[in-house]
N, C-alpha and C positions, 0 to 999 in steps of 0.2 A: 504494500500500500504506500502510495506517495503522499507526502505531507505538503501542503501548500499554504501560502499566506495570501489572502485576498483582502484588499482594502474594502471597508464597509463605509459608504458615504452617507451622511445624514443631511437631509434638506428640510426646509420649512414645508413648502407645498409644491416644490418644483422637481421632485424626484423623477416623475414621468418624462418631463422635458429634458432633464439632465441625462438620464440613462439612454433616452433615444438619441441624444447628441453624441454620447460616448459610443453608442452602437454605430452611428454614422462615421465616427473617427476610426474605430478599431475593427468594425465588422463583427462577425460571430453570431451567436444566438442570444437574444434578449428575452427573458421571461419576467413578467411583472404581475404581481397579485395585489389586489386592493384590500382594504380593510373589510369591505363588503364581501369579497370572495371568501374570507375567513370567518364571516358572520360575527365579526367583532362588534361589541356594543360601543357605538360611536355616534357622534352627532351626525344625523343623516346628511348634512351638507358636506361632511368630510368622508363619506363612505367610499368615494372613488379615489381617495388618496392612496398612495402606494405603501403597503405594509412591508413588502419585501420584493426586491428585484435582483436579478442575477444576470450579468452579462458574461457569457462564456465564449471566449474567442478561439479557443483551441490552440493558441500560440503562447499561452501563459500570461496574457494581459487581461485578467478577469477582474471584475468589479461587482460589488453588491451595493444596494442603496435603498433608502426608504424615506418617506415623508414623516413629519412630526405633527400629529393632530394637536389641537389646541389644549387638550387635557394632559399632554405630556410635555416634558422639558427637552428641548433639542440639545443633544450632546454637542459640545464645542471642543475644538482641539486645533488651534492655529499652529501648533508645533509639528503638524504632519504635512509633508510635501511628497507628492508622488514623483518618482524619477523614472524616466525612460532612458535607457543607456544601450549603446551598441558600438559596433566597430565601423570603420570607414566603409566596409562592404554593405552596411545597413543604412548608409546615409540617406538614400532615396526614401526608404520606408520611414525613418525617423523624421526627415524633413516634411514628409506627407502628414505625419501625426502633428508636428509642430504647426504646419499651415492650417490644419483643421481646428486644432485647439485654440489657435490665435484669434479666430473669428469672435469678435465681441470681448476679447480678453484685455487685461491690463498687462502690458509687457514690462517685466522688471529688467530683463537683459535680452537684447536681440540675439537670435541664434547666429553666432559668429565665432571666429577664431578666439580661443582662450589662451591665457599665458601657459597653461600646462600642456599645450599641444593638441588639445581636442577642439571641437566646435561645441559651444555651450550656449544655452538659452534658458530663460526663466520667465514664467508667466503665471498669472492668476486668471483662470478661465471665467467665462460669463456667469458661472454658477458659484464662484468663490473658491474653487479648488486650485491649489497651488501645484504647478508642474515644473520639473526640471527636465531638460533634454541634453544629453551628453553623447557626442559622437567621437569615440576615440580615434586618434590618427592612425593607429596601427592595430595589429591583432592582439595586443595586450589585453588582459581582462578589463572589461568596461563596467562590470557591476560592482556594487559595494564601495565605489569611490576609489578603487585601486589605482586609477590613473590620475587622481586628483592630488594636488600638492598637500603636504601635511600642514 
């Protein structure tokens, strides 16, 4: 059995739009269930909010997400940033993700040459999720920040 780590994103009432957006960026299979689908006791006006969604891409870029009904407190965690990393052979794919995530985003750092030899960019997407994109210049490991300076 393989162990995986999948980010779970919490939204106010925009989980459906956000997860459909990420589906358009990464592809894959998106499943979304509402509070009504689970027959949860909830304000009828919020019955169509997303209780649980799962985007399975088949390439390891999976996300989960949900809305927060008014009777619940939305979890916050600005200390979390999602990082997409790869090698120069992955540049077209990573640039494609960057271009799609950039729509309506606040760009913190344009995707450009970085001092550590990679191409790097940082943005906060239109749903408030922070992303880093790092394209290593060679075939050295790109995950876990191995190619970043100490």
